[in-house]
PLY file of the C-alpha trace (Angstrom):
ply
format ascii 1.0
element vertex 189
property float x
property float y
property float z
element edge 187
property int vertex1
property int vertex2
end_header
3.10 -27.44 -8.90
2.38 -30.35 -6.75
0.77 -33.12 -8.28
-0.87 -36.42 -7.17
2.54 -38.25 -7.12
4.35 -35.47 -5.90
4.45 -35.02 -1.85
5.75 -31.80 -0.46
9.03 -31.52 1.53
10.35 -29.06 3.65
13.95 -30.25 2.76
13.08 -29.53 -1.02
13.17 -25.41 0.52
16.95 -24.24 0.37
17.34 -23.27 3.61
17.88 -19.37 4.18
10.97 -3.18 4.39
9.74 -1.62 2.26
10.76 1.16 -0.71
8.35 0.90 -3.22
6.40 4.12 -4.33
2.92 4.06 -2.60
1.09 3.79 -5.29
-3.00 4.39 -6.14
-4.93 1.52 -5.69
-6.54 0.74 -9.30
-10.42 0.02 -8.71
-11.77 -3.85 -9.63
-12.12 -4.40 -12.78
-15.91 -3.76 -13.44
-16.18 -1.96 -10.46
-18.72 1.20 -10.38
-15.35 2.99 -10.00
-13.73 1.20 -12.49
-12.46 3.11 -15.24
-14.65 1.94 -18.44
-10.99 0.83 -20.51
-9.85 -0.86 -17.80
-6.88 -3.04 -18.59
-5.80 -5.62 -15.98
-3.47 -7.06 -18.22
-2.40 -10.51 -18.80
-2.07 -13.56 -16.78
1.86 -14.81 -16.11
3.05 -17.60 -14.51
6.22 -16.93 -12.57
8.78 -19.87 -12.54
11.05 -20.66 -9.36
14.50 -21.63 -9.80
17.09 -22.02 -7.07
18.48 -20.21 -4.68
15.47 -18.57 -4.43
14.97 -16.46 -7.77
11.65 -16.36 -10.04
12.50 -16.05 -13.89
10.96 -12.46 -15.08
11.76 -11.35 -11.40
14.76 -9.17 -10.86
16.75 -8.75 -7.23
16.63 -5.02 -6.41
18.04 -3.83 -3.26
15.61 -3.40 -0.74
16.15 0.49 -0.65
17.67 2.94 -1.83
18.99 5.10 0.97
22.01 2.56 2.53
21.73 2.85 6.57
19.22 1.59 9.23
19.36 -2.23 7.05
22.01 -4.67 6.43
22.40 -7.66 4.10
18.81 -7.27 2.81
17.79 -8.38 -1.06
14.20 -7.43 -2.19
12.34 -9.40 -5.39
8.62 -8.37 -6.42
6.57 -11.21 -7.32
3.76 -9.64 -8.21
3.48 -5.36 -7.63
2.82 -2.50 -9.84
2.93 -4.03 -13.28
-0.04 -5.98 -12.31
-4.02 -5.09 -11.64
-3.73 -6.46 -7.99
-5.08 -4.30 -4.80
-1.68 -6.20 -3.26
1.96 -6.44 -3.63
3.77 -9.95 -3.59
7.32 -9.10 -2.48
10.27 -11.92 -1.29
12.46 -10.60 1.12
16.31 -12.36 1.72
17.85 -11.13 4.47
21.90 -12.56 4.41
23.41 -14.21 7.56
23.14 -10.92 10.40
21.11 -9.28 7.83
18.38 -7.38 9.20
15.76 -5.09 7.94
14.88 -1.14 8.86
13.13 -1.18 12.70
10.10 1.14 11.33
6.61 0.94 11.45
3.87 2.30 8.86
0.05 2.48 8.79
-0.47 -0.49 6.47
-0.37 -4.11 7.59
1.87 -6.72 6.29
1.60 -10.54 5.99
4.72 -12.46 6.20
5.81 -16.28 5.66
8.94 -17.66 6.04
10.06 -19.66 2.87
13.84 -20.05 3.40
16.00 -20.47 6.60
14.80 -19.13 9.93
15.40 -15.50 11.25
13.59 -13.41 14.35
10.62 -11.19 13.71
10.37 -8.27 16.38
6.72 -7.23 16.30
6.14 -4.68 19.15
7.53 -5.80 22.15
7.35 -9.39 21.16
10.55 -11.23 19.41
9.69 -14.51 17.51
11.58 -17.21 15.93
10.22 -17.54 12.78
11.13 -20.96 10.88
10.00 -22.44 7.45
6.37 -21.88 6.89
5.82 -19.84 9.74
3.42 -16.70 9.19
3.40 -13.18 11.40
0.62 -10.73 10.91
2.08 -7.15 11.81
-0.49 -4.51 12.31
-0.64 -0.83 11.69
1.81 1.34 13.20
3.70 -1.54 15.07
6.87 -1.08 15.02
8.58 -4.08 13.64
12.34 -6.04 11.95
13.33 -8.73 10.79
17.30 -9.88 11.92
18.65 -12.92 10.99
20.65 -14.60 13.47
21.59 -17.94 11.86
24.57 -18.81 9.31
22.16 -19.04 6.64
19.69 -17.27 4.44
16.66 -16.35 5.77
13.70 -15.48 3.17
10.38 -14.45 3.68
7.25 -13.24 1.44
5.62 -9.88 2.62
1.93 -9.64 1.70
1.18 -5.82 1.84
-1.43 -3.35 0.44
-0.78 -2.23 -2.93
-2.04 1.45 -1.85
-0.05 2.01 1.33
2.51 4.69 3.17
5.78 5.21 3.59
7.71 3.68 6.71
8.32 5.52 9.16
10.76 5.22 11.66
10.28 4.64 15.22
9.37 7.18 17.52
12.29 8.27 20.15
9.71 6.59 22.48
8.94 3.45 21.06
13.04 2.62 20.56
13.30 3.86 24.52
11.13 1.11 24.70
12.37 -1.72 23.01
15.41 -0.87 24.70
14.60 -0.85 28.08
12.82 -4.43 27.18
15.81 -7.51 27.70
13.62 -9.51 24.80
13.14 -7.14 22.36
17.15 -4.83 22.98
19.07 -8.12 22.49
17.24 -8.95 19.16
17.05 -5.96 17.47
19.70 -3.89 15.72
20.27 0.05 14.42
22.58 0.67 11.66
0 1
1 2
2 3
3 4
4 5
5 6
6 7
7 8
8 9
9 10
10 11
11 12
12 13
13 14
14 15
16 17
17 18
18 19
19 20
20 21
21 22
22 23
23 24
24 25
25 26
26 27
27 28
28 29
29 30
30 31
31 32
32 33
33 34
34 35
35 36
36 37
37 38
38 39
39 40
40 41
41 42
42 43
43 44
44 45
45 46
46 47
47 48
48 49
49 50
50 51
51 52
52 53
53 54
54 55
55 56
56 57
57 58
58 59
59 60
60 61
61 62
62 63
63 64
64 65
65 66
66 67
67 68
68 69
69 70
70 71
71 72
72 73
73 74
74 75
75 76
76 77
77 78
78 79
79 80
80 81
81 82
82 83
83 84
84 85
85 86
86 87
87 88
88 89
89 90
90 91
91 92
92 93
93 94
94 95
95 96
96 97
97 98
98 99
99 100
100 101
101 102
102 103
103 104
104 105
105 106
106 107
107 108
108 109
109 110
110 111
111 112
112 113
113 114
114 115
115 116
116 117
117 118
118 119
119 120
120 121
121 122
122 123
123 124
124 125
125 126
126 127
127 128
128 129
129 130
130 131
131 132
132 133
133 134
134 135
135 136
136 137
137 138
138 139
139 140
140 141
141 142
142 143
143 144
144 145
145 146
146 147
147 148
148 149
149 150
150 151
151 152
152 153
153 154
154 155
155 156
156 157
157 158
158 159
159 160
160 161
161 162
162 163
163 164
164 165
165 166
166 167
167 168
168 169
169 170
170 171
171 172
172 173
173 174
174 175
175 176
176 177
177 178
178 179
179 180
180 181
181 182
182 183
183 184
184 185
185 186
186 187
187 188
């Protein structure tokens, strides 16, 4: 928490998608579609702990299947146990790590919180530094890559009700490989 006498200092941050089961979005409490006995659960606080962990939140494997990605941990800060229409996850890529090259029907909002890395989104590759953000539109091939020697961490906000990741098509992969910028950035497991 930043108080009156505190200042935000990016140096306070230590320098350094998607395998949860699809869920059915619960109607907002009190809405016409909400069941009468909807229990949104208690409010809760998560306390930040160094290096990039939160109390009450377990580090999880990125995905159950171990192919197509490397060096990725996942933490679900707000997810299936919460009465939200969205989930907030924190992903961390070890040096040299990368997420799956994939697409899906839901959008992502991604905010860099630690270190630096690359965002491959469609036919673009952009560096991501502390507090940079990217919106990944539906069905856009994307991948996050840590090309640095320190951890690269980011928050990823998605709909609670979402589809499973899909691999890029043969045509999409050929297009990415034909583009010299994306060809250098993408990682294939």
